[in-house]
C-alpha positions in Angstrom: -71.3 -59.3 26.2 -72.6 -56.0 24.6 -70.7 -53.6 22.5 -69.7 -51.3 25.4 -68.4 -54.3 27.5 -66.4 -55.3 24.4 -64.7 -52.1 23.9 -63.8 -51.9 27.8 -62.2 -55.4 27.5 -60.3 -54.4 24.4 -59.0 -51.3 25.9 -58.0 -53.1 29.1 -55.9 -55.5 27.1 -54.4 -53.0 24.7 -53.3 -50.5 27.3 -50.4 -52.6 28.7 -49.3 -53.7 25.3 -49.0 -50.1 24.1 -47.2 -49.1 27.2 -44.7 -52.0 26.8 -43.7 -51.3 23.1 -43.2 -47.6 23.3 -42.2 -44.8 25.5 -45.7 -44.0 26.8 -46.1 -43.5 30.4 -49.5 -44.6 31.7 -48.9 -43.1 35.2 -49.1 -39.3 34.7 -47.1 -38.5 37.7 -43.8 -40.1 36.5 -42.0 -43.2 37.4 -40.0 -41.8 40.3 -36.9 -42.2 38.1 -35.1 -38.8 38.0 -32.3 -39.6 35.5 -32.0 -37.2 32.7 -32.6 -38.8 29.3 -30.0 -38.0 26.5 -32.0 -37.0 23.5 -29.1 -36.2 21.2 -29.2 -38.2 18.0 -26.2 -40.5 17.5 -23.3 -39.1 15.7 -24.8 -35.6 15.6 -23.6 -32.3 17.0 -26.1 -30.2 18.9 -26.5 -26.5 18.4 -28.5 -24.4 20.9 -29.7 -21.1 19.7 -31.4 -17.9 20.8 -34.9 -18.2 22.0 -34.4 -21.8 23.4 -34.3 -23.3 19.8 -32.0 -26.2 19.0 -31.1 -28.4 16.2 -28.6 -31.1 15.3 -26.3 -31.8 12.4 -24.8 -35.0 11.4 -22.0 -35.0 8.8 -22.5 -37.3 5.8 -20.1 -38.8 3.1 -19.4 -36.4 0.3 -19.5 -33.2 2.3 -23.3 -33.1 2.8 -25.0 -32.8 6.2 -28.1 -34.2 7.7 -30.2 -31.4 9.5 -32.2 -32.7 12.5 -35.0 -30.3 13.7 -37.7 -31.1 16.1 -40.4 -31.6 13.5 -38.4 -32.9 10.6 -35.1 -34.0 9.1 -33.5 -33.1 5.7 -30.3 -33.5 3.8 -28.3 -30.3 3.1 -25.7 -30.3 0.3 -22.5 -28.5 0.6 -22.2 -25.1 -1.1 -19.6 -22.3 -1.1 -17.6 -22.1 2.0 -19.1 -23.3 5.2 -22.7 -23.1 3.7 -25.1 -26.0 3.2 -28.4 -25.8 1.4 -31.6 -27.6 0.2 -34.1 -25.4 -1.5 -34.7 -22.3 0.6 -33.1 -23.8 3.8 -29.5 -22.6 4.4 -27.2 -23.5 7.2 -23.9 -21.7 7.8 -21.3 -23.4 10.1 -18.4 -21.4 11.4 -16.4 -23.5 14.1 -18.5 -24.0 17.1 -21.2 -21.3 15.8 -23.9 -21.8 13.3 -26.9 -19.8 11.7 -29.9 -21.7 10.1 -32.6 -20.2 7.9 -35.6 -22.4 7.4 -38.1 -19.8 6.3 -40.1 -18.5 7.9 -38.0 -19.4 10.8 -34.4 -18.3 11.5 -32.1 -19.8 14.2 -29.5 -17.2 15.5 -26.9 -17.2 18.1 -26.5 -20.9 17.7 -23.5 -22.6 19.5 -22.3 -26.1 20.4 -22.8 -26.2 24.1 -19.8 -26.4 26.3 -19.1 -29.9 27.6 -19.8 -30.4 31.2 
């Protein structure tokens, strides 16, 4: 078997294995399953913000919180009042509302979505 044939055989064997151990969809037109997937991390509160932005906050022991953004996660320590910080990142929570500064990005108009 030449190198090209060997690569084709390896790809043919690897594709089903990759699809079975991940959320990879090999068929690009969907599975026909129309159920909505809940993407909220466990034990976290979702905040939806202006501009379609969103983040999640999980309360930790000792008053700190775990901030979950689409591209990263980090621990914020409790500061004065309802403020949590880590370096330049600052989160202020006021009941169901929140504001997040993650320079150069700001998240404004953030609210816990109504249940329903």
